[in-house]
C-alpha positions in Angstrom: 110.4 135.4 102.6 108.7 138.2 101.2 105.8 138.2 98.4 106.9 139.4 94.7 103.7 140.0 92.8 104.2 138.3 88.8 101.9 137.4 85.9 102.9 135.4 84.1 105.1 131.9 84.6 107.5 130.8 82.3 110.0 127.9 83.8 110.7 127.3 87.4 114.1 128.5 88.7 114.9 128.4 92.6 114.7 131.9 92.0 111.6 132.1 91.2 111.1 131.0 95.3 109.0 133.9 97.1 106.5 134.0 94.0 102.4 134.6 94.5 101.0 132.1 92.7 97.3 130.3 92.4 96.9 126.0 92.7 96.0 126.1 88.8 98.5 128.5 87.9 101.3 125.6 89.8 99.6 122.8 89.0 99.7 124.0 85.0 103.8 124.6 84.8 105.6 121.7 83.5 108.9 123.5 82.8 111.1 123.3 86.2 114.8 123.1 87.1 114.6 119.1 88.1 117.6 119.5 90.8 114.9 121.1 92.6 111.5 120.5 94.6 109.3 123.0 93.9 106.0 123.3 96.2 103.3 126.1 96.4 102.4 126.9 100.6 99.9 129.4 101.2 100.2 131.0 98.0 103.6 131.3 97.8 106.0 129.1 95.7 109.2 127.7 97.7 112.4 125.6 96.5 114.0 123.0 98.5 116.7 121.1 97.6 116.4 117.2 96.0 115.9 114.8 99.1 119.2 112.8 100.1 120.7 110.0 99.8 120.4 109.8 103.5 116.8 109.8 102.8 116.8 107.9 98.9 118.3 105.2 100.4 115.8 103.8 102.8 113.4 105.4 100.7 114.0 103.0 97.6 113.9 99.6 100.6 110.2 100.9 101.2 109.7 101.1 97.7 110.9 97.6 97.7 109.3 96.3 100.5 106.3 97.4 99.1 106.2 95.9 96.0 107.8 92.9 97.1 104.8 93.0 99.9 101.8 93.8 96.1 103.2 90.1 94.8 102.0 87.9 98.0 98.8 86.3 96.3 97.5 85.9 100.8 97.6 90.1 101.1 98.6 91.7 98.5 96.2 92.5 96.6 95.6 95.4 99.6 98.0 97.7 97.6 96.8 99.5 95.1 99.9 101.4 93.9 103.1 103.0 95.6 105.5 106.1 93.6 107.4 108.3 95.0 108.3 112.1 95.5 104.2 113.0 94.2 102.3 116.2 94.6 99.6 115.8 96.8 97.1 118.4 96.8 95.7 119.7 101.1 93.4 122.7 100.1 95.1 125.1 98.6 98.9 123.9 98.8 100.5 121.4 96.7 103.2 119.5 98.8 105.7 116.8 97.3 105.7 113.5 99.5 108.7 111.2 99.5 106.2 108.7 98.9 102.7 107.7 98.5 100.6 105.1 98.9 96.9 103.8 97.4 95.3 100.8 99.1 91.6 98.7 99.0 89.8 101.5 102.0 86.5 99.6 103.1 86.8 96.4 99.8 86.7 99.9 97.4 90.2 100.0 95.5 91.7 103.5 95.9 91.9 105.3 92.2 95.2 107.1 91.7 94.5 108.6 88.6 91.4 110.5 91.0 91.8 110.0 95.1 94.1 111.1 97.5 96.9 109.0 98.5 95.4 106.5 101.2 98.5 107.0 103.1 101.4 109.8 102.6 104.8 108.7 103.8 107.9 111.6 104.7 111.7 110.9 105.4 112.8 113.7 108.0 115.3 116.1 106.9 117.9 117.4 109.1 116.9 121.0 111.0 114.3 122.3 113.4 112.3 123.7 110.2 112.1 120.2 108.6 111.2 118.6 111.7 107.9 121.6 112.3 106.9 120.7 108.9 106.9 117.4 109.0 105.8 116.5 112.1 103.2 119.2 112.5 102.5 120.9 109.0 102.2 118.5 106.6 100.4 115.8 109.7 98.2 118.7 109.7 97.3 118.9 106.5 97.6 115.7 105.4 95.5 114.2 107.2 92.8 117.7 106.9 92.8 116.9 103.2 91.2 113.3 103.6 94.4 111.5 104.1 93.8 108.3 106.3 97.7 107.4 107.6 100.9 109.9 108.0 104.3 108.1 108.4 107.3 110.2 109.4 110.6 108.2 109.9 112.6 109.8 111.3 116.9 108.8 111.6 117.7 111.4 114.0 115.3 110.2 116.7 115.7 106.7 115.6 111.7 106.2 115.3 108.6 106.5 113.2 105.8 107.7 114.1 102.4 107.0 112.6 99.1 109.1 112.3 95.8 108.4 111.6 92.0 108.6 112.2 89.6 106.5 112.6 86.5 106.4 113.5 86.7 110.4 113.2 89.5 110.2 116.3 93.2 111.2 115.8 95.6 108.5 116.6 99.2 108.2 116.9 101.7 104.8 117.0 105.3 105.7 117.7 107.6 102.4 116.7 111.5 102.7 118.1 114.6 100.8 116.6 114.5 97.1 116.5 111.0 97.1 116.4 108.3 95.9 113.4 105.7 98.8 111.9 102.4 96.4 110.8 99.6 98.8 109.7 96.2 97.9 109.7 95.6 99.4 106.0 98.0 97.0 104.3 97.1 93.2 106.6 100.0 91.1 106.3 103.0 93.8 106.0 106.1 94.4 108.1 107.9 97.1 108.1 111.3 96.4 110.1 112.9 99.6 110.9 116.1 99.0 111.5 116.4 97.8 108.4 115.5 101.7 107.1 118.4 103.6 109.6 120.4 101.5 108.3 119.8 102.3 104.7 119.9 105.8 106.2 123.3 104.7 107.9 124.8 104.1 105.7 124.9 107.9 103.3 124.8 109.5 107.2 128.0 112.3 107.5 130.1 110.9 109.3 130.1 111.6 113.2 
């Protein structure tokens, strides 16, 4: 991708992809084409289509589970907040995550207005480029920035991979279709992977 220098930025459109921009300039923009996602990667503006329903539907279901979990008085207080399509600053980059989660960490409630998300969730898009971005590039960026867990939910491989950091060591857990994921950061929460995959399959292209 070629980099185009521009002294000023107005409304962001897909045609602006490739512009060179600082994080401060990107953060200051409030007018953009809401039919696209915009990210800042290594100082370059990137525009991508919005997530399709095969990604949005399981994301909505996960959000419902999380809020239902929060209502449980015995352990739901571990969840502070969760939102979808949220910008995460990773050094000089601005990634737009599919879902982010703030939790209580070491007895302290995370502050969504100030703190990095505790957990970042991505639903894998089609294509090799998306695979590398979700499994490698974002994993490295999020964990280096201080995110404690990064979940990759992949409807193509029928799996969930959770990357994390414990006592300075990187850990990885793979959950397969039919299994239940029980994250340590959300005691008592159960993510039933098969149900998320069913939600995605309803919107997947027929073979």
